[in-house]
C-alpha positions as CSV (number, residue, x, y, z in Angstrom):
1,X,32.3,-1.0,-46.2
2,X,31.5,-2.1,-42.6
3,X,27.9,-1.1,-43.3
4,X,24.9,-3.3,-43.8
5,X,23.4,-1.6,-46.8
6,X,20.1,-3.4,-46.3
7,X,19.5,-1.7,-43.0
8,X,20.3,1.9,-43.7
9,X,17.8,4.6,-44.2
10,X,19.0,7.7,-46.1
11,X,19.5,10.5,-45.9
12,X,22.3,10.6,-43.4
13,X,25.9,11.7,-42.9
14,X,28.2,9.3,-41.0
15,X,31.9,8.9,-40.4
16,X,32.9,6.1,-42.8
17,X,36.7,6.0,-42.2
18,X,39.4,7.8,-40.2
19,X,43.1,7.6,-40.9
20,X,46.1,9.3,-39.3
21,X,48.1,11.6,-41.7
22,X,51.1,13.2,-40.0
23,X,49.8,14.9,-36.9
24,X,46.1,15.1,-37.9
25,X,43.3,12.7,-38.9
26,X,41.7,12.5,-42.3
27,X,38.0,11.6,-42.2
28,X,35.9,10.1,-45.0
29,X,32.2,11.0,-44.4
30,X,29.4,9.0,-46.1
31,X,26.7,11.4,-47.4
32,X,24.0,8.9,-48.3
33,X,21.2,10.1,-50.5
34,X,19.7,7.1,-52.2
35,X,18.6,3.7,-50.8
36,X,21.2,1.1,-51.7
37,X,19.9,-1.5,-54.1
38,X,16.7,0.4,-54.5
39,X,17.3,4.0,-55.7
40,X,20.3,5.7,-57.3
41,X,20.9,9.3,-58.0
42,X,20.9,9.8,-61.8
43,X,24.4,10.3,-63.1
44,X,24.1,13.9,-64.4
45,X,22.5,14.9,-61.0
46,X,25.3,13.1,-59.1
47,X,28.0,14.8,-61.3
48,X,26.4,18.2,-60.6
49,X,26.2,17.5,-56.9
50,X,29.9,16.5,-56.9
51,X,30.9,19.8,-58.6
52,X,28.7,21.9,-56.3
53,X,29.9,20.2,-53.1
54,X,33.5,20.5,-54.1
55,X,33.2,24.2,-54.9
56,X,31.0,25.2,-51.9
57,X,32.5,23.0,-49.3
58,X,36.1,24.0,-50.1
59,X,35.0,27.7,-50.1
60,X,33.4,27.5,-46.7
61,X,35.5,24.9,-45.0
62,X,39.3,24.9,-45.2
63,X,39.2,21.5,-43.6
64,X,37.4,20.0,-46.6
65,X,39.7,18.2,-49.0
66,X,37.3,16.6,-51.6
67,X,33.9,15.2,-52.5
68,X,33.6,12.1,-54.7
69,X,30.5,10.2,-55.9
70,X,30.1,6.6,-54.7
71,X,30.3,4.1,-57.6
72,X,26.9,2.7,-56.6
73,X,25.3,6.1,-57.2
74,X,23.7,6.4,-53.8
75,X,25.8,9.1,-52.3
76,X,29.1,10.9,-52.0
77,X,32.2,10.6,-49.9
78,X,33.3,13.8,-48.3
79,X,37.0,13.8,-47.3
80,X,38.0,16.2,-44.5
81,X,40.6,16.9,-41.9
82,X,39.3,16.7,-38.4
83,X,35.7,17.8,-38.2
84,X,32.9,16.6,-35.9
85,X,29.4,15.7,-37.1
86,X,27.9,19.1,-36.3
87,X,30.7,20.9,-38.3
88,X,30.3,18.7,-41.4
89,X,26.5,18.9,-41.2
90,X,26.7,22.7,-41.0
91,X,29.1,22.9,-44.0
92,X,27.0,20.5,-46.1
93,X,23.8,22.5,-45.3
94,X,25.6,25.7,-46.3
95,X,26.8,24.2,-49.5
96,X,23.4,22.9,-50.4
97,X,21.9,26.4,-49.7
98,X,24.5,27.8,-52.1
99,X,23.5,25.3,-54.7
100,X,19.9,26.4,-54.4
101,X,21.0,30.0,-55.2
102,X,23.3,28.9,-58.1
103,X,22.5,29.9,-61.7
104,X,24.9,27.3,-63.1
105,X,26.8,24.2,-62.0
106,X,30.3,25.2,-60.7
107,X,33.2,24.2,-63.0
108,X,30.8,22.7,-65.6
109,X,32.7,23.9,-68.6
110,X,35.0,22.2,-71.0
111,X,38.1,23.8,-69.4
112,X,37.4,22.3,-66.0
113,X,35.3,19.2,-66.6
114,X,35.8,16.2,-68.8
115,X,32.0,15.8,-69.4
116,X,30.8,19.4,-69.3
117,X,27.5,18.4,-71.0
118,X,26.8,15.8,-68.4
119,X,25.2,18.1,-65.7
120,X,21.8,19.2,-64.5
121,X,21.5,22.2,-62.2
122,X,17.8,21.7,-61.7
123,X,18.3,18.0,-60.8
124,X,21.0,18.9,-58.3
125,X,18.8,21.6,-56.8
126,X,16.0,19.1,-56.4
127,X,18.2,16.8,-54.4
128,X,19.6,19.7,-52.4
129,X,16.0,20.8,-51.5
130,X,15.2,17.2,-50.5
131,X,18.3,16.9,-48.3
132,X,17.7,20.2,-46.6
133,X,14.0,19.2,-45.9
134,X,15.4,16.0,-44.2
135,X,18.3,17.6,-42.4
136,X,16.9,16.4,-39.0
137,X,17.5,12.9,-40.2
138,X,21.2,13.3,-41.1
139,X,22.4,12.3,-37.7
140,X,20.3,9.1,-37.5
141,X,23.3,6.8,-38.3
142,X,25.0,8.2,-35.2
143,X,22.0,6.9,-33.1
144,X,22.7,3.3,-34.0
145,X,26.5,2.8,-33.7
146,X,26.2,-1.0,-33.1
147,X,23.5,-1.3,-35.8
148,X,26.0,-1.1,-38.8
149,X,23.8,1.6,-40.4
């Protein structure tokens, strides 16, 4: 939470936290979508993004551990073993492209989800399209390391 939420400009991906686990590092990435205190991702959209990112990131990246929505509703935390920015950006882009081709939200059934009716594929695909259109901006937080972005 070392980030001044008033000064950030989504979308971006940035390393939020790094911790040592045994002989490797675990990294928490901040995938920011909405502008804090201004715009939130609607809950069914965020829920569907969470499911899609978990499914597609784990499929494509064995270093990916988990994806979890932020309580504020403005983005997701992506938990990985050691990856650099280019690797996580490539994996996120690939996952979003998979989401655009999807015909259903992964794991959005009563056997695998505690709120299976609380999803929207079209809403998640709309966010995925927006994020991919703005991919060139994802690294912007890296350009301002002393700016607390």
